N, C-alpha and C positions, 0 to 999 in steps of 0.2 A: 504493499499499499504505500503510495506516495501522496503526500498531503501537504500543502503549505501550513506550516505550524505556528507562524508568528503573526498572521493576520488577525488573529482574535485574542485579546487579552494579553496584556504585557506584564500583569503582576505574577506573584509566585504563590499566592494563597489559594484556599479552596474556591473561593468565588471566581478567581481569574480562570481556574480550570473548568468550572462548571458553565462559564460563559462560552466556551467553545462547543459549538454545535455538534460536531461528530463525537466528542467525548461524551456528550450528554446522551446520545443515542446508544453508545457502547455501555454507558453506566445503567441505563434503563434495561439493556439486554442482560447485563450481568444481574441486575436484581431479579428480573423474572426467572432467569435460568437458574440461579442459586436457590430462590425460593422453590421452584419445582424439584430441585434435587432433594430438598428437605421434605417437601410434601410427599415425594415418592416414598421415602422411608416411612413416614407417618402412616400413609396408605397401606403399605405392606403389612405393618404391625396391626393396623386395625383389621385388615382382612384375615390375618392369622387368628386374631382373637375372636372374630365373628364366625369363621368357617371351619377352622381345624382344631380349635381348642374351646369347644363349647361346654366341656365338662371337666372333671378332674382326670388327670392322665390315666390313673388306674382303672377308670370305667371304660377305657378303649382296649378291648381285648386284643385286636389286631396289633395295635402299637405296642402293648405290653409283650406280645409273643415276639415281634420283631426285635424289641430291645432285649429280650432274653437271648435271642439268637446271636447277637453281637456282644453279649456280655455287658450291657449297659443298664444302669439302674435309672428308672424313669424318675423325674422330679415328683415331689409330693403334692404340690399345689398347682393350681391352674396358672397363677401369675409366674411360676418358675418355669412352666412348660411354654407359655408364651415367649419368656425370655429365651428360652433354649432355641425355639424355632426362629425367633427373630434373629438369633445369632447367625443362623444360616443365610439370612438376607444381608447381614453386615459383611459376612465373609464374601458372599457373591458380589457385593458392591465394592469391596476393597480389592479383590484379586486382580481385576483388570488393571487397576492403578499400578500394582506391583509388576505385572508381566507386560503391560503394553505401554507404560508411561514413556520410555525413552523412544521406542519405535514410533509412537504416534507423534511425539515432538519432531522427530526427523520428517515425517510425512508432511507435517504442517508447513514446513519450509519450502516444499514443492508446489504449493498452491496458494492462491490469494487468501490472505487471512479471513477477510470477510466472507468469502465463499465458504471456507471451512467452518466458520462459527454459524453461519445460517443453516448449513447442511446438518451440522451436528444437532442443533436444536429442533430443526424440522424433522429429522429421522427420529429423534426421541419422541416428539410429539406424535408421530404416527405409530411408534413402537407401543406406547402406553395404551393405545386404543385396543390392544389385544389382551389387556389385563382382565377385563370381564369374562373372557372365554374361559380363564382358569377356574371359574367358579362352576362350570358345567359338570354334571356327573361324569364319572369315568372309573377306571381301575385305580387300585391302591398299590403302593410300593412302600415297604417298610412301615406299614401301618398308617400311611398317610395318603390322602387322595393325590391323584396325578397332578392336580392344579397347583399343589404347593411347590412341587418340583419344577412345574412350568413357570411359576413366578421367580424361582432361583434363576432359571435360564434367561428370563426377560431381564431380571436385575442385572445379570452379568452383561447382557448386551447393551443395556441402558448405560452402565458405567463404562463400558468400552467406548461408546460414542463420546461420553463426557471427557475422555482422555485426549480426544482431538480438540475439544473446545478450549480447555484450560491453557495449553501452551500458546494457541492462536490468539487467545484473548491477552495474555501477558505480552506477547510480541506486537500486538495491536496497539497497545497503550503507548509504546515507544514511538510509533509512526504517527500518532495522532497529536502528541503533546511535546511541546519544546522541552529540551533538556532541563532548563531552568525551572520547569513546572512538574517534573517527574516526582519529586518528593511529595508535593501536594496531591498529585494524582494517585499515588500509591496510598496515601493516607485516606482519601476518598474510598479506594478499592478495599482496603483493609477494614474500615469502618463499616462499609455496606456488606462485606463478607460476615463480619461477626453480627451485624444487625439481622441479616437474613437467616443466620443460624438460630439466633434467639427467637425471632418472629416465626420462622418456619416450624420449629419444634414445638413452641408454646402455643401457637394458634392453629396448627395444622388440623388437629382432630376437630376443633370447634367449627372450623371452616367446612371441613368435609361433611360434618353433620348437617350444618346449615344448608349447604347445597342439596344433601340428600332429601332432607324433610321439606325444604322449600320447594323443590321441583316436584315432590310427591304430591303437594297440595294442587300442582297444575296437572297432574296425572302423568307425569314423566318419572320413570324409575331410573335408578342408577345414576343419580345426579352427582355422587361423589366422584365418579370417574371422569367428570367433564373438567375438574381443576387442572389436572397435569397437562392435557392438550392445550388448555387455555394459556397456561403459563409458558410452556415451551413455544407455542405458536407466537405469542406475544414478543418472546425473546427474539425469535427469528425475524419477525416483522421489524422490530426496532433496529436490529443490527443491520438489515438490508437497506435502512435509510442513510447509513453512513455513506458520505461522498468520498470517493477515492479513485485513483487510476489502478487498473488491473496490473498486477505484476507479471511480466513476461516470464514464462517457464523457460528454464535452461534447456538448450538443444541437446547437450551431452551431459546428462546427470550422472553423478557417481552412484555406485550400489548403495542401497539402503544402510548396510552394515559399515560402509565407508563413511557415510554421513554421520552415523552414530559415533564412530571413531573420531571424526572431526569435532564433534560436540565435546567428547571426553578430552581431546587435545587442548581445547580452550581452557579447561581447568588447569592443565599443566603449564600452559603458556602464560596464563594470567592469574597470578596468586591471589589477587584481590577478589576475583570472582569465586575461586575455590574456598577462600576463607569465609566469604559472605554465604556461600551455599553451606558451608559446614556449621556457620552459626544458626542458619534457618533450620537444619536438621536437628541441632541441639535443642533449639527452641521447641520445635513440634514434638520432639521426644519428651520434654519436660511437661508440656501442655497435655499430651496424651496420658502420662502418668498422673497428672492432676485429675483427669477425668475419673480415673479408677480411685485414687486416693480420696477424692471429694465424698465418696460414700462413707468412709471410714472417718473423715473429718466431721461430716454432718452428724454421724452417730455419736461422736464425742461432745456434741453441743446440745445441752438440755432443751434449748428452744427450737431445735430442728429435728434431729432424728435421721436415720438412713434414707428414708423415702423422700426427703426434701433436699437432697443433695444438689438438685438443680438450682437452688437459691444461691450456692457458692459459685456455680458456673455462670450464672446470670450476672453475679457481681463482678466476676473476672471479665466478662463481656462488656460490662459498662465501663470498667477500668480501661479495657483496650480501646473502646470507642473514645473515651476521654483522651487517652494518650495520643491516639491517631490524629485527633483534631489539633492537639497541642503540637505535635511534630509539623503538621501541615502549615501552621501559622508562625512557628517560632525557629524551626530548625534551620532555616537559611543561614542563621547566624552562629550555628553550632556545628562543630566538626562531626562527620560521620563516626569516627572512631570513639569520640566522647560519648555520642548518643548510645552506640552499641554497648559500650562499657557500662553506662549508666543504667541501660536497660537490664544487662545481665545482673548487675550489682542489686538492683531493686527486686528482681526475681530471686536472687539468692537470699537476701536478708528476708524477703517475705516467707519464703519457705522455711528458714530457720526459725522465725519468730512464730510461725504457725504452730511449730512443734512445741515451743516453749510456752505459748498462750493457749494451748489446747483446752477447748471447752468454753472459752469466753466468746459469746456470740457476737458482740460488737467488734471486738478486735479481729475476729476471724473474718467477718465480712469486710472490714477495712483493709485488711491485709490480701484478701482474694482481689479486691479492686486495685490494690497497689501493684499486685502481681501483673494484672492486666495492662496497667499503664507501662510496666517494665517491658512487657511482651511488644506493645506498639512501638516503644523506643528502639527495640532490637530489630523488629521485623521490617519496618518501613525503610529505614536507611540501607539495610543489607539488601532488600529486594531491588531498591533503586540502584545500588551499585552493580548488582548483576545486569540490570537492564542497560545501563550506561557503558559498562566495560565489555559487553558481549557484541561481537560484530553483527550486524544487522542480518546477514545471510545465515547466521547459525543460531539466532534467537530461539527459533522453534525447537531445535535439538537441545539446547541448554536448558530451556524451560520444561521440555519433556523430561529430561533427566532430573531436573529439580523436582518436578511432579512426582516421578518415580521414587526418589530418595525421601521425600517428604511422607508419602504414603507408607513407605516402610518404617519410617520414623514414628508414624502415628500407630502403626500396627503392633510392632514389637513390645513397646511399654504397656499397651493394654493387656498382654499376656503375662509380661514379667512382673509388673507392679503389684498385682493382686496376689500373685503367689508369693512375693517377697514379703508383702504386708503379713500375709498369713503365717510366715514363718519367723520373721524377726520382729514384727510389730510396725506401727505407724512411725513413731518417733525416729527410729534409725534410718528408715527410708527416706523421710523428710530431710534429715541431715546430710545424707549422701547426695541427694539431688541438690540441695543448697550448696554444698561443697563444689560440685560440678559447675554450677553456674558462677559462683565466686571465682573459682579458678579460671574460667573462660573470661571473666571480667578483667582479671589481672593479666592474662595472656594477651588481651587486646591492646595492652599499653596505651591507656588514654591519655598519658602525657605527651604522646606523639600524635601529630596530625597525619591524614591519609597521605 
């Protein structure tokens, strides 16, 4: 995409970024697409609860027999069974990111970014139209109706298409925004990403029920299935409004694996990009661990309890949003190295104090918000560094690799943190994570500039 990037807005803050027409359309597409991704997960869990876990697990003889064959003990409660089946959806949603992230990033460099983003959202919008078919009667496998396994397949395909959208979107930002406004643009991007996560998961089920019951009164069944096509379709329509000049395809393209190798070579040749990518991987690993630890943290707070761990995550989200807006407005006068070190330091001290003040509701909420601020101070300047220092022809490959590594960073702590807490307790785990963040802050050498 080639676009005159200095004709609109000469400032460096959020307002100057949003004044640019093409970025506004990209931003609207991001909102609709990311909301659809969250609504998709909510819809899957809703369907599981409604159609495959209608009673206690023990009352399903076929499922009990299948579990006995594989030597697996069924959960005792309906809620635990819903969680178990939802884990299959999470796995199907994460696996394409691990397997295809780098390959999809390389492919996005071969095509115009707008076309990739429109196609990704359009195809996902068509794909989710097949979800109602999974509710039809049919054979069972391992004690579950065929529809559940069909949903896992649809989830895998939906996530695979998402892997093309993410690197194309990151690369598109750099072509639509002047370099002086990249920091503010990434602040808007990170704030929106966190906001859609909170809104999508918090309001997903009420919106689905509202559509279902509202359309039932008009004599239309299955209203809950209209939300996803509407969101993905709106994202495709918004992004199609971006003005750009098509990128000519190269006549002699190297092989796909060679292109991936070129993306890896960028990390060897540009230490700043490699360091920024490593910091993002560390950040997302810490945040993923926090998702698991939040249950134990909430359980230790008398005013919350384990089932209200979402309050802690919401406070972290609010902190991240506040930090992102602060970076957008103030960071032009602060060095990137100082911002990253400050973010890591805030994360480290927040984790350390969470362990020391365990059980205090007020301090726990404040420290979760402070941790979110630290995450924003680290994520935004490092993402901006990757965008600025990566050659335009290799951005899709590098962003695909970034997406790949971040999803691995999100997946492993989800498994390790819970097992570690069960064995050694919450406090030692918080101390280890705090030590990692503080050591990374010192390694950043904030007394030096980039």
